N, C-alpha and C positions, 0 to 999 in steps of 0.2 A: 287763407291757405286753400282756396278753392282749386287752384291749379295743381294741387297735390295729386289728385287722381281724376282730373277733369270732371269733378262732381259739381253739377250746377247748384246744389243746395249750399246755403251758407251755414255756418255753425249754429246760428240762432234758429234757423229753420229746422235743422236736424234736431236740436234740443226741444223745440216746440212740438215736434211730431212724435217724440219719444213717449212711451207709456210709463208713467210713474206709478209706483205702488204707494199707498198711504205710508207715511214715514213710521207710524206706530207698528205697522206690519213688518217693515224692514228691520226695525230695531228688535222686534221680538223674534222673528224667524232667523235672522242672521246672527244676532248678538245675544239673544236671550234676555233682552231688556223689557220689562213689563211696562204697560201704558202708564201706570202710576208713577214710574220713574222718569217719565218724559214730560217736558213742558212744551206743548204743541204751539207752533206759530202757523196756524192753518193746517192743511192736510199733508204738506210735503216738507216741512221744516220743523225741527224740534231741538230743544236743549236737553242735555242729559243731566239729571239731578246730581248735584254735588254730593248729597247724602248717599246716593246709590254708588257713585264712583268711590267713595270712601270705603265701601264694603269690598272692593276689589283688591285692596292693598296686599292681602295675603297670597294672592295668586302669583305664580312665577311669571317673569317677563318672557316674552316670545322673541321672534326674530325681527330686527329693525333694518330696513333697507333705505338708504339715502339715494335720492335722485338728484344729480347735479348735471352740469353741462359745460361745454366749451364757452369761450368768451362770446357773448351775444353779438349778433350782426343783424342788419336789416333783412337778411335772407330768412331768418327764423330758425329756431332749433326745436322747439316743442317739448320743453321740459315738463310742464304740467300735463300735457297730453300724454306723455310717456308714463308719468306717475299714475294717471288714471288707467291707461291701457294695461300697464303691468299689474295693477291691483285687480282688474277684471280678469286678466289672463291667469293669475294665481288662483283665483276662485274657480276658473274653468278647469284647472288641472287638479282640483280637489284640495287646494291649500287655502283654507279660510283666511282672507286678508281684509284689512281696512286701509283705506287711503286717508292720509292726514295732510291737509293743505292749509295754506294761509288764506285769509279773507282778502278779496280784491279791494283796492283803494279806488275811490271815485276819481282821483287825480289822473292815473293812467287810463281809466275807462273813458274819460272824456278828453284825454290828451292824445297820445300817439300810440301807446302800447295796446290799448284795448283792455278787455277783461282778463280774468285769470281762472277760468273754469275748464281749461282744456279745449279740445277742438275735434271736429268731425264726429266720429262715433266713440270717442274716448273723452267724455265730458261728465261733469257733475251737474246735478239738477236740483232745483229749478234754476237754470242758467241766468235768467234776467234778475231774479231776486238776489241771488248770491252776488252778482256783479254790481248791484245797486245798493239798496238799503239793508238787505239781508235781515238779520234779527236785531239790528240797531247797535251792534257792539262798537263800531267806530264812533257813532254819535255819543255813546256813553263815555268812551275814552276822551273824546273832545270836550264833553261837558265837564268831566273831572279835571282835565287839564286847565280849562278856562275858569273853573271855580277857584282853583288855586291862584291863578293870575289875578282874579278879582279880589280875593282875600288879601293878597300882597298889597295891591294899590289901596284897598280900603284901610289896611293897617297904617300905611303911610299917611293917609288923609286924616285919620283920627289920632295923630300924634307920634306915631312911629316909636313906640316904647322899646322896640328891639334894636333901634339904632341902625336899621338897614340903610346902607349907602345906595341911593338911587342910581348912582353911576355904576354900581357893581351888581345890579340885579341881573341874574342870568336866566331866570325862568321866562320862557316865551309862550305866547299863545299858540293855539293849533287849530287847524281846520282841514277837513278831508277834501282838498281841492288844490289843483295847481294854480297858483296866483302869485306871479313874481312881484307884483306891486306891494305885497304885504311883507316882503323879506325884511325891510327896515322901515319903520314908521315912527311917527311922533304921536304920543297919546296925551289925553287930558288937556287938550286945548279948549279955549272958550271961557276961561275965567276961573276964579278960585273955587267955585262950587263944583267944578269938575275934577278937582284933584290937582296934583303937581305934575306939570308937563315933564316928560322924559322920553328918551328914545326907547323903542320896543321893537319887536319883530314877531313874525309868525313862522312856524314850521308846519309842514304837512303832518297829519296825525300819525302816519306810518313812521315818521322820524322822531316822534316825541318820546321822552323818557317814560311816560306812563305806558305807552305801547310796549316798550321793552320790559318794564316791570310786569305788566299784564301777562306777557308771554313767558316770563321766567319764574313767576311765582308758583309755589307748589300747592298752596291752599289759601283760604281767606286770611288767616292770621299772617301768613308770609306776605301776602299782598299788602295788607295794612302796614306791616313793618317796613316794607320796601318803600311804600308811598311816603311814609313819615320821614324816611332817611333822604329823600330827594333834596338836593341843594337848590335853594331859591336865589341866594345871593350872599353878599358879605357885608359886614360892618366896615366902618372906616379903618379899623385896625385889623382888617382881613379875617375876622372871625366868621365862620360859615353859619348861615341861617338856613334851617331846614323847614320842610313843610310841617313837621311836628311842632315847630315853634309857633305856628299859627293855629294849632289844633285842627289841622285840615284833613288829616288822614282818615278819620272816621267818616266824614261826609263824603270824601272821594270814594272810599270803599263802598258806601251805601249806593252811590251812583253806578258802581261797577259790579255790584253783587250778582245781579242777574246775568250780566254780560259775561261774567267769569266762567259760567258753565259752558262746556263745549257744545258746538252746533252739530247736529246729526242730519245729514242729507244722503243722497244716493247717486250712484253713477247711472248712465244710460242703461246699463245691464242690471240695475236694481241692487247693486252691492253697496255696503255702507261706506260712508265717508264722513270723517270728522273735520270740520273746517273752522279754524279758530285762531284769531289774532292775525296781524298782517304787517309786520315791520319789513321795510325794504332792506335788501342786502347790500346796496351801495352806500347807504347812509345810516343803517342800523344793523341789527344782527341777522335779519332776513330769514327767520324760522317761525313756524307755527308754535302754538303754546306748548309749554312743558306738560301742562295738565292734560291736554288732548293726546299728546304722544304717549305719555305714561299710561293713560287710561286705555288707549288702543292696544298697548302691549299686554294688557290683561284680558282683552276681549277677543282677540283673534290670534292665529298662529303666525301670521306675517303682517307687519306694518310697513307700508310704503309711504315715505314722506319726502318732501323736497325742500331744498334751500335755494334762495333766490340767486339769479344770475349765474355766472360761471363758478367753477370750483375754487378759484382764487378768492372769491368773496363769500358767497353763501356757504359752501362746504367748509371753508376754513373757519367761519364763525360758528357753524353748526358743531364742528369738532372742538374748537378751542373755547367757545363760550357756552353753548347750550349743553353739550355732552358733559363738559367739565362741571358746570353748575348743577346739573340735574342727575349726574351719575349714570348717564346713558352710555351704551356701548353698541355702536353700529356694527352689523354683521357683514354688510356688503354695500358697495357704492356703485351706482350706474352712472356713467358719464354719457350724456346725450349729445349727439352730433348729427349734422346733416352734411351730405356731400356738397350741397349748395353753399352752406356757410363756410365750410373748409376752403372751397375755391375762392370765396370772398376774402378769407384770411390770406389766401395765396396771391391776391392782387387783382382778381376779377371784379368788374363792376356789377351791380345788381341786374342790369338789363342784359347781361351776357351770360348769366349763370346756367341757362339751358344748353349751352354749348359744352361738348365734352372737352375737358382740358386737364389732362393728367399731370403736367408739370405744375399747374396752379394747385391741384389737389395735394400733390406731394409737398409743396411749399407750405400750404395752409395746415397740413398735418402736424407741423411743429406745435401749433396751438393745442391740438388735442393731446399730443404727447406730453406737453408740459402739464396739462391738467391731470392726466393719468398719473404721472410721476408725483404730482403734488398730493393727490389722495393717498398714494402708497406711503408717503412720508408719515401718515398717521397710523400705519399698520393695518389698513383696511383693504381687503381684496376688492378688485375693480373689474367691472364688465363694461364694455362699450356698446351702447345702443344707437344704431343708425336709423333715424327717422326717415322713412323712404319718401322720395318724390318721384313722380312719373318721368321726369327728365333725366334721372340718374341712369347712366349707361352701365352695361355689364362690365365693361373694361374699368370703369371708375370703381364699381363695387369690388371687383377682384383686387385692384390696386390698394384700396383702403384696407381690405382684409389682410393683404400681405404686409402692409405697413404695421398693422396691429400685431400680426404674428411676430414681427421683429421685436415688439415691445413685450411679447409674451402676455398679451391680454386678449381675451375672447371678444370678438366683434360680431354682433348679431344685428341683422337688418330686420326692422319691425314695421308692420303695416297697420298699426292700431288706429290711425286716423281714419282709414277707409273701412276697416273690418272690426274695430273694437277689440275686445279681449282676444278673439280668435287670431288676430294679426300679431299678437305679442306672445303667443304660447311658447315659441322657441326661446324668446327672451326670458320668460318666466322659468322655464325648465333649466336654463343656463344659470340663472340667479340662484335657484334652489340648489343645484349641483355645486355651485361655487361655495355657498354657505356650508354645505355638508362636507366638502372636501378641503376647504381652505379656511380654517378657523381664524377669526379676526384677532389680531394682536393690537387692538386699538390703544393708542396713546396720544395725548395732546402734543402739539408741536413744541411747546416750551413748558417748563415747570412754573408753578405759582411763584416761587421765590426769585425768579429771574427779574432784574430791574426793568422798570417800565420802558425806558428808552431801548434797552436790548430786546424786549419783546417786540416792539414795533419794528426794529431793525431785522429781527429774525423773520417776521412775516414778510417784509419787503424782499429780503434776500431769498428765502426759501420758496415763497409763493409767487413772487412777481419777477424773479430773475434780476432784481436790482443790485447794484453794487453798494448803495448806501441810502439812508434817509437823511434829509437835511432840514434844518429849521434855524431861524434866527435866534439870538440870545434869549429873547422873550419866551420862545417855544422851549428851549432847553431848560430855562429856569422853571418853567411850569412843570415839566416832567420831574425835575428835581424836587420841586415843592410838593407835588403829589406823593412822590416817593417818601419824602421826609414826614409827611402828614399821616402815614400809615396805610396808604392805598396801593402800595407797591405790589401786593399780592393779587390785585385785580387783573383780569385779562385786558387786552387792548383790542378795541373795535375800530378797524380802519374804515374811514369813509372816503371813497374815491370813485372815479368813473368806472362803470361796469363794462365799458366798451374796449378796454385795453388792459394789459398787464401794467402799463405805465399810467401816469396821470394825464396823458394826452389821448383823448378818445379816438383820434385818427390813426394811431399806430396799431396796426393789426398784427396778426401772427403771434410770435413769441419773442419779442425783443429782449435783449440782455444788456447788461452794463449801463443801465440808466439809473437815475436817482429819483427818489420819491420825496417831494417837498411837502412838509407839514406846515400848514398855515394857522391852525387853531387846535387847541386841546381842551376838551370838555370833560368834566367829572360827572359821571352818571352814578351817584352814590346809591341810589335806589336800585337801579339795574345791576350795580356792582361791576361796572367795567369803565374803562377810560376810552373816550372817543378821540381819535386823531383824524382831523379833517385835512385832506390832502388835495392839492391842485385846486381846480375851480369848482369842485362839487358843491352843490347847494342843498340845504336841508328843506328848502321850499322850491320845488320845480316850477317851471313856467309852461304855458301851453305852446304848441307848435303853431306855425302860420295857418295851417288848416286843421283845427282840432277835430278829433273823432266825434265830438259832440255835434258837429254840424250835420252828421249823417244819421243821428239817432232821432226817432220819431215814434209817435203812437198812432195806430190806425183808428178809424171810427169805432171799431168793435173792441178797442182797448188793448190790442196786441202791440207789443214793443217791437220795432224793427230797427235795423242798422247797428245794433250792438254786436260787438265781436270780441 
């Protein structure tokens, strides 16, 4: 995003030049956390003790702000940057705030998207650590996932007393990397000493059920219970076999015990940020951990969190899954847009976006309007934040504000990428005023007792503008089977492309009257939701032709370069 304000410095250069405070100092000065309640990972990262967090339960909850966005494009929107910028701006106007984010996955970091620590002067630090190994949470989740996979195959090797049908094993291995060659594999080749050959596959860790369980669990006991409830496969007579049947939940919890404590870091302006968990919103529920969000609501007056991708994915799952399960109540939602991205939704190509084009802006505005209306369906007041680029013209800004006026939504242009919190003060003041004058009437999109097929249908119709969901007889039978087995009260997590309201990533804008094809249905009994996989979306992404990894390096003095 260097062309944002013609700043020659890259995000990583800005981050490396920033002055960080010792994290113990940030925790004590900003949040009142003593050093004894922090587990330090060097000078600038720490985990907050679970014992300490348990002492906060009697404190009242404060205000929760969700940052979401329009449908993502190659032009960029800046949702994480806006989350950090708004958090810093709230602190600047005397409203103590904490930023709550997800941990980045190595897949996008080395793929096409890059890191997830914000940009410009609205970043969380230390940028390189957070984007790479951080405190090892993803590795712990991967280890727990693959321990269960190893226990399953070991059980079969030693006689399979549970009668697990090798053709119906649904548990997959996981790794934190984009690697398309692992999507479908054959394991245990090389002779009888290596076990029984069977088909298997890998998911990226962000899409694993353990990641979902990790982010939705309220405490260690709840984590262990959910891990034990995860479905591994079925017997020949279709009886479910769970992780608890392998006595695996205790060991998995042991691997996750330290990781389960939220990570405390800081913004460039030395304000606190809790970064914990990292599910994707296109193939999972796309929100940071419940324990981090709930803890933040006890520690500051305002909590600014984000949900992945556009409001049709991340915000919908934040409201329908995370808030429903955790009893959270968002007070305001900010929908992030850029004029560049809206023009791209209006038909412009990326290489022409610096040209003024009011008709394309108006056409692309339909996408923003759909997202605003989607959020309003949950009873949550909305503010639009326009992430400013230098090529934006006055005429385009005026036209966008007039279009938002017709929707009766406030539209604030913010400059936090270049100016940090100072550039988002008007946005912060608007959000605070909105919370104070327009009380949230939050409600989920559908009730618990709505049938599963109807839940998926409701999401497609209300969020995507679709006429219908479709699936072959096998898919319909699976929905009916899960309903009859007592899982009908679970919410539905739709997995689909993030680049369109449809399942076709090339259809921009706000298309209507399309259908959403469901090709697979998965039961996540530990996470307590049903996953409906739509279109061609993959739970193991691949790398692009020119991966971002090709530009990442380390200088002779040990400084990382090329990360963005």
